[in-house]
Steps between C-alpha positions, in 0.01 A plus 500: 500500500162661547435865590249552779328809634464549874694524821551303818742379761508128422519283188309172501619214280235246392652162410276298265728222369742273686862524386579158644306215661591615851354847457555849362830675436561874506847621405457875452228764494560866424263796486594818314336839509560874479598518865322637807373853513620543855848470650647151489548368857852446624496124447390554144827671411689172496276197454635180645634256244534224755407149400242318714783320682687825562179659628464236772434615859777520757398167650601303191836335435773736386306811609496378858874438487550848352313654794717320751818602317392864485429510873827321575696760305371763746490292818819297455694661211482181296263326261573167666231515767544129572845578635362738764330265747793558739516880464468689830615840630379806687466783247450765768153580365314448828375156401756287682647210309414476130540153355416251231369518146275805543642664811293353783551730801517425870326829573205473261342166585569313177818336634309385807227360275758320288689342790171399664395321181844339463479370856154360433642310202820395679489548878865411553670778304779748561264801532228358725678611820475865385121512464451662842761766418341566159166560669669739745678711237209509254419863426847627591859500377624316810721191489418410859506125543621447142866583537752355485380175343205587274699596189693173505180304564327667203789414269505142622124465449531640146662175385184310601261439205208523744603854596557593137147383416363687801664822377351460154155422637518799736598729212206380295249500784589838650600701192485349152153345496306785668682765293436325168139433597444870575674608178296256294179636653618848397540380140880522495728288288836351600683831555228631729481169680874518559480864617243394760710201607816707541307756705360223721850363565625837623188646664287196578160433344338768718762746378432393142129566548572846640720585200231370265236714673704814436556400138128443443433855617709623208413246230244226448616140479439315172215311669343837577530604136834679534809481284754243618815702431356813658389309808834323543677835473285627785565185702877532461478869597318400817756225562788747467330732748459219751863390464632852559320513832748246636863607500618141469289447186521845342705372206224443244713353223327159523197691373650776288773314311317168481119510505471842336741387227263217408202734525655760270555224247133399533622151597189423698548126454863497625619345177872414494762613428496727804777735614491714813715657772461475878722690744758557228520139378388390154289187449348330202275205418544382144205264472 
């Protein structure tokens, strides 16, 4: 170990000898010093010990599955999101029918988009006859033209692998991919990427962007030079505020007893095991 004089933000490692024919190998590097003269930022209070695999983005393998399970615990009260293709009911929240793996709604356009895409893939399907009605009720809580047969038709279609694939693609296209892309641009790790995705599912991507804009007014994103934990705290505060504006979504436990729990533990990489509560129910992911 060699003592050096100086200060800086980054440490550069110069590799001068190959450890193996295929290239260099770096197992561990640590820098020690007397500590900063100024206050340690929030994220510095609990450095992440995640391995490179555990620090993977939300789009990779088990992290992606974790995101879908977390959303399903709030949307469908189960971790088994694959068992929710046939879910459908009117929650009385002004959005008409809510259905499927992320709560596609007849009143918010995403259900119409989904059924349109399903019909493009398979014209002769149980839901195609309701496309005109879905266009009519879009933007309202009306069931006009959907009752009495739409619920049964949705459940019948849910057994079709083509419809199941259409639901998954719609989830990714409308919510998961744009939310993770925005979070990645903001310099957020898996927890922040999930927080954006969950907000997009409930509020739409435009709603997510509005929540983010309010958060940025309070704290800088990591890409702007801000602290990640501090910024995510501001984002979740803004999310809570937005949820309380709607009586049907004023229960903020999916944020406060789930996402904030991970944030308080500085689990920015969403490393399992994870334990959280949503609407009074306890959930856990062991690995």
